[in-house]
Phi, psi and omega in degrees: 000131175267124178265113176266116182256111174277138179274355183221171188296147172252111185203187180297327178247122186220151170274172187306312181300323178290319176302317181298313180298317180298313184289328175295317178298317178298318182293319178294318178299319180296335177276001180088011179271147178283129184216146171231135180253124179246143180208156177300143179077257176209156177274109189267039178226152176271109187238154184274015179220163183296148176229157181224131171260136181230159179242190185295336179285331174078015183294319178295325178293319178299317181294319180293320182294330181297334180259010185269148172265341172204155182232133180251123183236155177232160167050235185262016185303316183293325178290325182281330181230071188294346177298338179298327182292335183274354181282144177274061182227133177301133181247129174261126181254124179271114183252022185294335181250103179285075191296335178296318178289318181301317185284343173302321179277324183297334184257016185296339181265001177282171175289157179304317180291323178294320178297316182295314182292323177299318179295318179298321178294315177301313184295320178296319178296319179295315181298320176301318178297314183296326180282330186267332187297148175259334178210141184234146175230149178215178194266341186205167179293325179291323172298317182300322176298317179299312183289330174298322176297316179295318179295324176297317184296330180262010173087012183275346173264102189213173183304319183297318179288318181302322182294343178281349180156121188294337179277352177062019177293337177287345178261314180218126181223183185268141167214082181295167166293138184248187175226157185300147177290324181277146178293156181292143178256126178290140177294158182287338177231153179300151178248342185226305183291122181078355177260308173288133185297341181256004181243107179276167183296336182251006179291156175267115187259120172262125189245122171265115195273348183227206180282167179254080182278164187292340179271357173274170182226073175290345185291315176301318180296315180297321178295321177294319179294325176299321176297315180295320184295339176285344183257332183209152186251016184250012181262133178231131176256115186244124176264120187288335183210132176239342178237109184294145175278002183298143176293332181237114183233104177301153180300126179239141182247346187295324179299318178296322178295322179296317178298315182297317181293316179301323178291317183297324182268006175077023184251348186297132179063015175235307176246318177266116187238132182239126174286118181279072182161223184206135180284137177304143181302314181286350180259000186292331184300323181301317179293317181295322181285332178276340183285163177257321184218135171269145180230137177208106182239143183219166180279156172291123191196149179299330178299326183298319184300325184253006182285159172225096189292094191298327182291340177290337176297324176298326179292321176295320179301317185263002179068034183264114180299149191236144164252119184226159175276143180290158170124346180240177186297314184288333173298322178293324175297315179302315180293310186295321186264356179071045182264007181155217184236145178237130182233160178288154177299147172065016184255094183296315182297317180295320179295317179296317179295320178296319177296320178300317180296317182290322177294327178296324176297317179295315180299318180294321179296319179296321179296330178275355184078023181284117183287349181277358180056039175091352182293336180301332180294337181250357191302315183297321180295317178295320179299320181295319184280323190302318187297333183269000189237021179284163177297326179295323177286320185296328187267013184303313184294319179292319179299321178297318179290317182296331180288334180212069185291141179220153171287146177298150186300332181262013181254102176297138185300111174074335190293125174084349184292318182295320181294318180294321179299318181295336182267004182303128186306323184291345177264357188247023183301314181303323181287342182267352188302311182298318180299319181293316180298316180297323186276320190228354177100173184294321180301320178297323177295320178298316178301316179294324179295320177298316179298320179298314181297318179300319179295317183296328182279350189301323184272001183274000000 
């Protein structure tokens, strides 16, 4: 049995990592493999395989892990539940989210000492994963190059591992974010057009499909839409989510900046519309099918190079053409396959011009009486890409490992794992208190204590 451990809640409303854990579990189950899905609290969905809810003490997780033939972990799971490292069970580490790079930007508003200690904690948790894992998966080849460098730095690329296969695919392989095998089903009633008071049945809907995190750039997009709004009154920019359902949500400021800018340019609640909440995972197809153009713009940032914008997979699933910022893997897919428009970061004029071109396609389709609202112009390209990006295709490498899990060649069975687990930084805060006070003062200790409490509450 493969135990898939989600680090965040599994429910009707989920953030990306939880969606990934759920869909991986579904894909393995569909292949006939035994799987159990574990999540904080309880799994609030009716699923065809066993589920486990766990709390901060992790006793239910410990019991489930004892019966596993392999364990799949994400994020900070190993740091939060270090007993997993001491088990003589092959561990698969999911590296699709380079959280150390992501958090460099997420913590820019913290104090200097808080930023440094937060980074050190992240880095220690990552190094523990890299040293303990038996098999690793990531989302793209460019990510794989990054992680091969990290694995080399911690000594995991060595003669024993190399002898298992010179391409090292047996150590780290791809598991991209996927899309459903079945085509999207339109809801029986509208979800946006004619339902939202500011979205008419014939308006042109630009859809922002996920959260507004600090490394994104809705500001350039709003300014571009402001240019378009001076020319036509039928464009609406709709943000699907402003309050994440995640149990742990670092302080984000970009959503507030987007609201302030939309208000300043006179578009808030008129042209720029924000959903004060989060769309249900199973309900997202309705919004994607009613929209005309998907939009995803981000800042130039090291996180971008290694990012895999998971919400763009939904656009490929539903055949929704995209306007995206250049610099990441999926932007290159959009450009190469002709799935929309790609613009440089921070370029308002380029974004506005790209939107004009895409809106012109929609206008021309409407003039011809085309019921697809211009999507037919992109249909063949989406059909070509869609078949290769399903969850069943994405999980091939993991399914192969789960069917015959083995410890990595350089991982001695059980030896040293318990000692390393006991030394995990997130478990050692009380012992670090004196050191923190001596180095940075009492305020720094309070900051660290707040971070500790937030982490401890995450599973409740």
